[in-house]
Phi, psi and omega in degrees: 000137180283151180287153181291345182269005182296141178280133180296343180268358183244346181238125185288145175275129181283081182219129180206154178220157179302143180302129179283085186300330179296316179296317181296321179296319180294317179295326175298317178296321177301318181297319179294322179291320181297324180295333182277353181287120184276053178235138181294139175073330184299313180304315181297320179295318178295318180297320177297318178295318180294316178297319178298321179294320178298313180299313181297321180298312182293313183298315182294322182297334179261012178071025182249177174217167176216150181290163181298319181289330175292318177296318180300320182294317180286336183273342183300121183294326185269148175201163179297320181294322179295318179301317179295320180296312181295318179298319179294316181293321179296321179298319178296316181295319179298321180293318184280323189251343179056031179202163186255355185302321181290351186294330177295320177295319178299316181298315179297318180295317181295324177296320178296318179298321181294320177296314179299315180296320180301311180294315182295312187279332173297317178297318179297321178297312182297319185281319191247340187247314187297123185252347181285153176265001180292137179289321190269131174265126181259175187300319183297317177295318179296325180296314178296320181294316180300317180297320181293319180294317179299317179295322180294321178297317177297315183290333183296335180269001180282132177293345180284346181279134181233089179286169177298141182259157175232155179234149177282136179292143178247141179286171181293328182217129182256109183257011182283153172281171187298317181296315180297319179298319181293316180295316178301317181297317180296316181293315182290325178295315178295326180291338180271358182301316177302320178294322178297316178297318180299316180294323178293317179296316180295318179295318179295318180296318179299321177295315181298316179298318180297331181269357186235087180301334180294340178296319178274320180294321182289340181261358182278000000 
């Protein structure tokens, strides 16, 4: 039993709920839409607000809190890792397509992936990695976490990464015609893309954490 004199800011509340995937999906869509707004400065401000909302949602759901500077660090849309990711992706597109028109779509997609990764991996960090009992997350912990998430997003697109695979269940007897079977396969495969992205991000994040002792030491 904890002592009655414990400070509410130093001992974590044992409270957690399943990640609200619906909210994260909607915020991811908001991020992609905000990137498409052709107004100066507005997209970055919207993205910062969206990232901040994602962070607050995860932290609050686990009974934690974070300082203003920690939230600002996690909410900042730009980072060195993002710049490297976009430059690498743009280089691939230029080589394959010899034109710049698809880059706007790439930027919107990458922003959506970053929002999704932030919510997914922050939750994974709190549940599986964070060892401290402190309720409040400070800037130093947020700095290590932000670096790990950015590295995981970069690593998730690497062909060298091999996440756990899943297979679609097959019925005992398949009575579909060839066209129906082909259409069903295409639809179900596209529907599993979010799960595929999630598995790649989680596998990449686990690798980064295993290679970064400061992630556990800094949270202890």
